C-alpha positions as CSV (number, residue, x, y, z in Angstrom):
1,X,130.4,82.4,119.9
2,X,132.7,84.0,117.4
3,X,130.8,83.0,114.3
4,X,127.5,83.9,115.6
5,X,128.3,87.6,115.9
6,X,128.0,88.6,112.4
7,X,124.3,87.3,112.8
8,X,123.7,89.2,116.0
9,X,124.8,92.0,114.2
10,X,122.6,91.7,111.7
11,X,119.5,91.1,113.6
12,X,120.1,93.4,115.7
13,X,120.2,96.0,112.5
14,X,117.1,94.8,110.8
15,X,114.0,96.6,111.4
16,X,111.3,95.3,113.3
17,X,107.5,95.1,111.0
18,X,105.1,97.5,112.0
19,X,102.4,95.8,113.3
20,X,99.4,95.3,110.9
21,X,96.8,97.9,111.2
22,X,93.9,95.4,111.7
23,X,90.7,96.9,113.1
24,X,86.8,96.0,113.6
25,X,85.3,92.7,115.2
26,X,85.3,90.7,112.2
27,X,85.4,90.7,108.3
28,X,81.5,89.8,107.2
29,X,80.0,89.3,110.6
30,X,81.4,90.1,114.4
31,X,83.1,87.3,115.6
32,X,84.8,86.4,112.2
33,X,88.7,85.2,112.2
34,X,89.0,87.8,109.2
35,X,89.6,91.3,110.0
36,X,89.8,94.8,107.9
37,X,93.2,96.3,107.6
38,X,94.1,99.9,107.3
39,X,97.2,102.0,106.0
40,X,101.2,101.7,107.0
41,X,104.4,101.6,105.3
42,X,103.9,97.8,104.1
43,X,99.7,97.5,103.2
44,X,99.5,100.8,101.3
45,X,100.9,98.9,97.9
46,X,97.9,96.9,98.3
47,X,95.0,99.2,99.1
48,X,92.4,99.5,96.7
49,X,89.1,102.1,96.8
50,X,87.6,99.3,94.9
51,X,88.4,96.6,97.6
52,X,88.9,96.0,101.3
53,X,92.2,94.6,102.3
54,X,91.7,92.1,104.9
55,X,93.7,89.8,107.0
56,X,93.1,86.2,107.8
57,X,95.5,84.2,110.2
58,X,97.4,81.7,108.3
59,X,96.1,78.5,110.1
60,X,92.4,79.2,109.6
61,X,90.8,75.8,108.8
62,X,88.2,77.5,105.9
63,X,90.8,80.2,104.0
64,X,90.2,78.5,100.5
65,X,86.2,78.8,101.4
66,X,86.7,82.7,102.3
67,X,88.5,83.4,99.0
68,X,85.8,81.8,96.9
69,X,83.0,83.4,98.9
70,X,84.3,86.9,99.0
71,X,86.1,86.9,95.6
72,X,89.4,87.7,97.8
73,X,93.0,87.4,96.2
74,X,95.9,86.8,98.1
75,X,98.1,89.9,98.1
76,X,100.8,88.7,100.4
77,X,101.5,87.0,104.2
78,X,103.0,88.5,106.8
79,X,103.3,88.4,110.5
80,X,101.1,85.1,110.8
81,X,98.6,86.5,108.0
82,X,97.2,86.3,104.7
83,X,96.1,89.3,103.4
84,X,93.7,89.1,100.7
85,X,91.9,92.1,98.7
86,X,88.4,91.4,98.3
87,X,86.2,93.7,95.7
88,X,83.3,95.4,96.9
89,X,82.1,96.5,93.6
């Protein structure tokens, strides 16, 4: 237990990440697994007025197809999601 104490203290001091501000019923069509992402302290670095920020589950079978079909570029992975910047212009 003595060796675990420093790890427990570090874990207790590490802030939990903000949940991703995911919205909508699906990106491209209702029911799609990927969804738009809004702004928070983490995502604001990826937002662009010429692109949508989209989150897809990491385990989604057709991630590569999504990127090819939309022109999306992977910008981050967090909380079980892959974030893509998808150009809209």
